[in-house]
C-alpha positions in Angstrom: 93.4 116.7 82.3 90.7 118.7 80.1 87.4 119.5 80.0 84.8 117.3 78.5 83.1 119.0 75.5 81.0 121.9 77.6 78.1 123.1 76.7 77.8 126.1 78.7 78.4 129.2 76.5 81.4 130.5 78.4 82.8 127.0 78.6 86.1 126.5 76.6 86.2 124.4 73.3 88.7 121.7 74.2 88.9 118.0 72.9 87.2 115.4 74.6 88.7 113.0 77.0 89.2 109.3 76.0 86.3 107.5 77.7 88.4 104.2 78.3 88.4 103.2 82.0 85.9 100.8 83.2 84.2 100.0 86.6 87.3 97.8 87.7 89.7 100.6 86.9 87.8 102.8 88.7 87.6 100.7 91.7 91.4 100.0 91.6 92.1 103.6 91.3 90.4 104.4 94.5 91.4 101.4 96.2 94.9 102.3 95.9 94.2 105.5 97.9 92.0 103.9 100.5 94.4 101.5 101.4 97.4 103.0 102.9 99.5 103.6 105.9 96.1 104.0 108.0 96.0 100.0 108.3 99.5 100.2 110.1 97.8 102.4 113.1 94.1 102.4 112.9 93.2 99.3 114.4 95.4 100.1 117.5 94.2 103.7 118.3 90.6 102.8 117.3 90.8 99.6 120.1 92.1 102.1 122.3 89.9 104.9 121.9 86.6 102.7 121.8 87.4 99.2 122.5 85.6 96.5 120.8 83.2 99.3 119.5 85.8 100.4 117.1 83.9 97.8 114.7 81.1 100.3 114.9 83.3 103.2 114.3 84.8 101.7 110.9 81.1 101.4 110.0 79.9 104.6 110.9 83.3 106.1 109.2 82.1 104.5 106.0 78.9 105.8 106.0 80.2 109.1 106.6 82.6 108.9 103.6 79.8 107.1 101.0 77.5 110.5 101.3 80.6 112.9 101.0 81.6 110.8 98.1 78.0 110.6 96.3 77.9 114.4 96.1 81.5 114.9 95.1 80.6 112.1 92.5 78.3 114.5 90.5 80.7 117.7 90.6 83.5 115.6 89.7 81.8 114.2 86.5 80.6 117.7 85.6 84.0 119.1 86.0 86.7 116.7 85.4 89.4 119.2 86.4 92.5 118.7 88.0 92.4 119.9 91.6 88.7 119.8 91.6 87.7 119.6 95.0 89.6 123.2 95.6 88.0 124.8 92.6 84.2 123.7 92.9 83.4 126.6 95.7 85.6 129.0 93.6 83.0 128.4 90.5 79.9 128.8 93.3 81.2 131.6 95.5 84.2 133.4 93.6 87.7 134.1 94.1 87.6 134.7 98.1 85.9 131.1 98.8 88.4 129.4 96.1 91.6 131.0 97.6 90.2 129.6 101.0 89.3 126.1 100.3 92.6 126.2 97.6 94.4 127.0 100.8 92.7 123.9 102.9 93.5 121.7 100.0 97.0 122.7 100.3 97.1 122.1 104.0 95.5 118.5 103.5 98.4 117.8 100.9 101.4 119.2 102.6 100.7 117.3 105.7 100.1 113.8 104.2 103.9 113.0 103.6 105.0 114.1 107.0 102.4 111.5 108.5 103.6 108.8 106.1 107.0 109.5 107.6 105.7 109.3 111.1 104.0 105.9 110.0 107.6 104.6 108.6 109.6 106.1 111.8 107.0 104.4 114.4 107.7 100.8 112.9 111.7 101.5 112.5 111.7 102.3 116.3 110.9 99.2 117.5 114.3 97.9 116.2 115.9 101.5 116.1 114.8 102.3 119.5 116.8 105.8 119.3 114.5 107.1 116.7 111.7 107.8 119.2 111.4 108.6 122.7 108.8 106.2 124.9 106.1 108.2 124.1 106.6 108.1 120.4 107.9 111.3 119.9 111.0 112.0 117.6 114.4 112.1 119.4 116.6 114.4 117.7 118.0 111.8 115.8 114.8 110.4 114.8 113.9 114.4 113.7 116.8 114.0 111.7 115.9 110.7 110.1 112.4 112.2 109.1 114.4 115.2 107.4 116.5 112.4 105.5 112.7 111.0 104.2 111.4 114.3 103.5 114.7 115.3 101.4 114.7 111.9 99.5 110.7 112.6 98.1 111.9 116.1 97.1 115.0 114.6 95.4 112.9 111.8 93.7 110.4 114.4 92.5 113.0 116.4 90.8 114.0 113.7 88.6 112.3 110.4 88.6 108.3 111.2 89.3 107.6 109.6 86.0 109.5 106.2 86.6 107.1 106.4 89.8 103.9 106.8 88.2 104.5 103.3 86.2 104.9 101.9 89.8 101.5 102.7 90.9 99.6 99.5 89.7 102.3 97.4 91.3 102.3 99.3 94.3 98.6 98.9 94.6 98.6 95.0 94.4 101.6 95.1 96.9 99.3 97.5 99.4 96.1 95.3 99.3 98.2 92.0 99.4 100.0 92.7 102.5 97.2 93.5 104.6 95.1 90.6 103.1 97.8 88.3 104.4 98.1 89.4 107.5 94.3 89.1 108.2 94.5 85.6 107.1 97.5 84.3 108.9 97.2 86.0 112.1 93.6 85.6 112.3 94.4 81.4 112.0 97.3 81.7 114.2 96.0 83.5 117.3 92.2 84.5 117.9 90.8 85.2 121.7 86.9 85.4 121.4 87.2 86.7 125.2 89.1 89.8 124.3 85.8 91.3 122.6 83.8 90.9 125.8 86.7 92.7 128.0 84.9 95.8 129.9 81.9 95.3 127.8 81.3 96.3 124.0 81.8 100.2 124.4 84.0 100.5 127.6 84.2 104.4 126.5 80.4 105.0 125.6 79.3 106.7 122.6 81.8 109.7 122.9 84.9 107.3 122.6 83.2 105.4 119.6 82.5 108.7 117.8 86.0 110.3 118.7 87.7 107.1 117.3 86.3 108.0 113.8 88.5 111.2 113.5 91.1 110.6 115.7 92.3 107.3 115.2 93.0 106.8 111.9 89.5 105.6 110.4 88.3 108.7 108.1 92.1 109.1 107.3 92.1 105.6 106.3 89.1 105.6 104.1 90.2 109.0 102.2 90.9 108.3 98.8 87.4 107.7 97.3 87.8 110.6 95.0 90.3 109.4 92.6 87.4 107.3 91.1 85.4 110.9 91.2 88.5 112.4 89.4 88.2 110.3 86.8 84.4 110.3 85.9 85.0 112.1 83.0 87.0 109.3 81.2 84.6 106.5 82.4 82.8 104.6 79.8 79.6 104.7 81.9 79.9 107.4 84.4 76.3 107.2 85.3 76.4 103.5 86.0 80.1 103.1 87.3 80.7 105.9 89.5 78.5 105.0 91.8 79.4 101.6 91.8 83.1 102.5 92.1 82.8 104.4 94.8 80.3 102.1 96.8 82.7 99.3 95.6 86.1 100.8 96.6 84.6 101.9 100.0 83.2 98.5 100.6 86.1 96.8 99.9 88.3 99.1 102.0 86.0 98.9 104.9 86.1 94.7 104.5 89.5 95.0 104.8 90.2 97.4 107.7 87.4 95.9 109.9 88.9 92.3 109.4 92.3 93.9 110.3 90.5 95.4 113.6 89.0 92.0 114.3 91.9 90.2 113.7 93.9 92.8 115.9 91.5 92.8 119.0 91.5 88.8 118.5 95.3 88.5 118.7 96.0 90.5 121.8 97.4 88.5 124.6 95.6 88.9 127.8 98.8 90.8 129.5 98.1 93.3 127.0 95.5 94.4 128.9 97.3 94.2 132.4 98.2 97.8 133.0 95.4 99.9 132.0 92.6 98.2 129.9 91.9 99.4 126.4 93.0 102.7 126.9 96.6 101.8 127.8 97.1 98.3 125.6 100.7 97.3 126.0 102.4 94.7 124.1 106.2 93.8 123.0 106.9 96.0 119.6 103.9 98.2 120.4 105.1 100.8 118.5 104.7 98.8 115.2 101.3 97.1 116.4 100.7 94.7 113.7 104.3 93.5 113.3 104.7 93.4 116.9 101.9 91.2 117.5 103.0 88.9 114.7 106.3 88.6 116.6 104.4 88.1 120.1 102.4 84.9 118.5 105.8 83.6 116.4 105.1 84.8 112.9 108.4 86.4 112.5 108.5 86.2 108.7 104.8 88.2 108.6 106.5 90.9 110.9 109.2 91.2 108.8 106.5 91.6 105.9 105.0 94.2 107.7 108.3 96.0 108.7 109.0 96.3 104.9 105.5 97.6 104.0 105.9 100.0 106.6 108.5 101.4 104.9 107.3 100.9 101.0 103.8 101.7 100.9 104.1 105.1 103.1 107.2 106.5 101.0 105.1 105.7 97.9 101.9 107.6 99.4 104.4 110.4 100.6 106.0 110.9 97.3 102.9 111.6 95.6 101.5 114.0 98.1 104.9 115.7 97.8 104.3 116.2 94.1 100.4 116.8 94.6 101.5 119.9 97.1 103.7 121.4 94.7 101.0 121.4 92.0 98.4 123.0 94.4 100.7 125.6 95.0 101.6 125.9 91.3 97.8 126.1 90.5 96.8 128.9 93.5 99.8 131.2 91.9 98.0 130.4 88.3 95.0 131.8 89.7 96.6 134.7 91.4 96.1 133.9 95.0 100.0 133.3 96.3 103.1 135.0 94.9 104.2 134.1 91.2 107.4 132.5 92.3 105.5 129.1 93.2 105.2 129.2 89.1 108.5 128.6 88.6 109.5 125.2 87.0 112.9 123.5 85.9 113.3 122.5 82.3 111.5 119.4 82.7 108.5 121.1 84.2 108.8 120.7 87.6 107.6 123.3 90.1 110.8 123.3 92.1 110.1 126.2 94.6 106.8 124.8 95.5 108.4 121.5 96.1 110.9 123.4 98.7 108.2 124.9 100.4 106.4 121.8 100.9 109.9 120.2 102.1 110.3 123.2 104.5 106.5 123.4 105.9 106.5 119.2 106.2 109.5 119.6 108.3 107.7 122.3 110.5 104.8 119.7 110.8 106.6 117.2 112.9 107.2 119.9 115.8 103.5 120.7 117.1 102.7 117.1 115.9 105.3 114.9 117.2 103.1 111.5 117.1 101.0 109.8 114.2 98.1 110.0 116.3 98.3 113.9 116.7 99.2 114.3 113.1 96.1 112.4 111.9 93.5 114.3 113.3 95.1 117.3 111.6 95.3 115.6 108.4 91.4 114.2 108.8 90.6 117.9 109.9 91.9 119.6 107.1 90.9 116.9 104.6 87.1 117.1 105.3 87.3 120.8 105.6 88.4 120.5 102.3 85.6 118.1 101.3 83.2 120.6 103.1 83.4 122.8 99.9 81.9 120.4 97.9 78.1 120.0 99.5 78.0 123.7 99.6 79.0 124.6 96.2 76.9 121.3 94.8 73.3 123.2 95.5 74.5 126.2 93.8 75.8 124.7 90.6 72.4 122.8 90.0 71.2 126.4 89.9 74.4 128.3 88.5 74.9 125.8 85.6 71.8 123.6 85.0 72.2 122.9 81.4 75.8 121.4 81.7 76.0 117.5 81.2 75.9 115.4 84.5 77.5 112.5 83.6 76.7 111.2 87.1 73.6 112.7 88.8 73.1 112.0 92.3 69.2 111.4 93.3 67.9 113.5 95.8 70.8 115.4 95.4 69.5 118.5 97.1 68.9 116.4 100.4 72.0 114.6 100.3 74.2 118.1 100.0 73.1 119.5 103.4 73.6 116.0 105.1 76.9 115.7 103.6 77.8 119.1 105.0 76.6 118.4 108.3 78.8 114.9 107.9 81.5 116.9 107.2 81.1 119.2 110.2 80.5 116.4 112.4 83.9 114.9 111.6 85.8 117.9 112.0 84.2 118.5 115.5 85.1 114.9 116.5 88.7 115.5 115.9 88.7 117.6 119.3 89.7 121.2 120.3 93.3 120.7 120.7 93.5 119.5 116.8 90.9 122.1 115.7 92.9 125.0 117.4 96.0 124.5 115.5 94.1 124.0 112.1 92.9 127.6 113.3 96.2 128.8 113.3 97.4 127.3 109.9 94.2 129.1 108.5 95.2 132.4 109.9 98.7 132.0 108.5 97.3 131.0 105.2 95.2 134.0 105.1 98.5 136.1 106.1 100.1 134.6 102.8 97.3 135.4 100.4 96.6 138.9 101.7 100.6 139.8 102.0 100.8 138.3 98.4 97.5 140.7 97.1 99.1 143.6 99.2 102.3 143.5 97.9 101.8 142.8 94.7 103.5 139.5 94.6 101.4 138.1 91.5 100.3 140.1 88.8 97.2 138.0 88.1 96.0 138.8 91.6 92.0 138.1 91.3 88.8 140.2 91.9 87.8 139.0 95.4 84.0 138.3 95.8 83.7 139.1 99.6 79.8 139.6 99.4 79.6 136.0 98.0 81.9 134.5 100.7 80.7 136.2 103.9 79.3 133.1 105.3 82.9 131.8 105.4 84.3 133.5 108.4 81.3 132.9 110.6 81.7 128.9 109.5 85.2 129.1 110.8 84.7 130.7 113.5 81.6 128.8 114.6 83.0 125.5 114.5 86.0 127.0 116.4 83.7 128.4 119.1 81.6 125.0 119.1 84.4 122.5 119.3 86.0 124.7 122.3 82.9 124.4 124.0 82.2 120.8 123.1 83.5 117.5 124.7 86.4 116.0 122.4 90.1 116.3 122.5 92.3 114.4 119.8 93.1 111.6 122.6 89.6 111.1 123.7 86.7 112.7 125.6 87.4 116.0 127.2 85.9 114.4 130.3 89.0 111.8 130.7 91.9 113.9 129.3 92.4 117.8 129.1 93.1 119.9 125.9 91.2 123.2 126.9 88.0 121.9 125.7 85.1 123.1 128.4 83.2 119.7 127.8 80.0 122.2 128.5 78.0 121.0 125.7 76.3 117.4 126.7 76.6 114.8 123.9 73.7 114.6 121.7 73.2 118.4 122.3 76.4 119.1 120.8 75.7 117.0 117.6 72.0 118.7 117.2 73.7 122.2 117.8 76.5 121.1 114.5 73.6 120.1 112.5 71.8 123.3 113.1 74.9 125.1 112.6 75.5 123.5 109.3 72.1 124.1 108.0 72.3 127.5 108.6 75.7 128.2 107.0 74.3 126.0 104.0 71.1 127.6 103.4 73.0 131.4 104.1 75.8 130.2 101.2 73.2 129.6 99.0 71.4 132.7 99.2 74.6 134.8 98.5 76.1 132.6 95.7 77.5 134.0 92.4 75.4 135.2 89.9 74.9 132.4 87.1 76.6 134.4 84.6 79.7 134.9 86.8 79.9 131.4 87.9 79.6 130.4 84.1 82.8 133.1 83.2 85.0 131.3 86.0 84.1 127.9 84.9 85.2 128.9 81.2 88.4 131.0 82.7 89.9 129.0 85.4 92.8 127.3 83.9 93.1 123.6 84.2 96.5 122.6 85.7 97.9 119.2 84.5 99.1 117.1 87.6 97.6 119.1 90.3 
């Protein structure tokens, strides 16, 4: 992707992008990412975390994603470059921040393929119990099957990715059609209104409702909005269509997911609550929730359709993200952050070393995150940590690059940017301490890789690191870790009810106020130490656009 006729002095003079995409095309692009494997499990885990209040959790998640999306939309329209989410902090704060958010971007991308494999294996285990244990942990044979799935993704990326790209439109129709059919048919076949009042509206209180947002797949399901943002440079009327596409795609996604949640709760047999209420819902075929419910109410054909979708849809997403992971590592290498070996490609232009690393790391990811729900919290946190860089860069780039054309300009942007940063940090916090300490280990390993590459001079393009302009970053990461440790959230619910190492010392609402205050300190600190304007424009003009990242 190339820049659209930038006017800043240091910007490259590249041909403009073709503005051929209309409103419907933009909505459809994001919708294909929003409706994914999250629908297969989100309703079950949200109901277990929050009961009927899961319906409110979806609404809160939607508002949070809309706020993040609009901040991202202005930047995506200004800088229509591949991998923009990881580049915006680079433009505003220099190479140290750029390398960090680039690593967060890679962490997010490399964990999506494993979570899609876990989704397929969960559903498969209903008819192949040798795949998982009773706690939904992979057996040795199941792990072997996971290896086969990941190997398939790599092989297709080596030889067949061009064919895959042409199937995207058909895949989007399929991914949307199956949940909609499930809503209509299951809602008509079995709906028990009394389920909605079982143990009260919010049996686990506000903590359960908030925990569900990050740990049950709600935010994970709604991520994907940025696809429309990334195409802003090719929109016929970005000022009008970008906000409509962002709201439209999220609205459609939320409508589908809330309807799925309502249908799921309504279809539960009374016996599902017998063992432990909402927290321990039990029914036949629970490992594949919607297929299991469809079978229990006599809709065998619908169950078959869902089982097929549970393999087809996650596999398509996994394929795309294995591709994305190799391109992100390629881009990190081009910027001099990681060893130059990541730039090695086949004669067809496929970054083969990046693909192999994505494969190996994907297999390692299964070990500390043996279930879909454990992994979804990590993916959500890594994703939102990556997106948190956009609000920080937003305020800076309004000052550093004020004259660049903004196809979409967010009204009240300097108010919404810090709000978006607070929202991002709340989502990260709600993921739970046992998720965040693992994320912290992954971040430290990343810095070891980045630092080792620089010390051993494994990349001749090693950049000049702007440590002064990223001085807030270690305080931000450590501070979020400490607050999470002292907080009351775990990956499987409130720390008061489960044990994950969180101390539960911060009372609910006080912890939210602390996150908000801490976020504002970091936000305005980052604004104060941003790059000088001329250095920012130099970075914008010199950072290479990597196709396909």
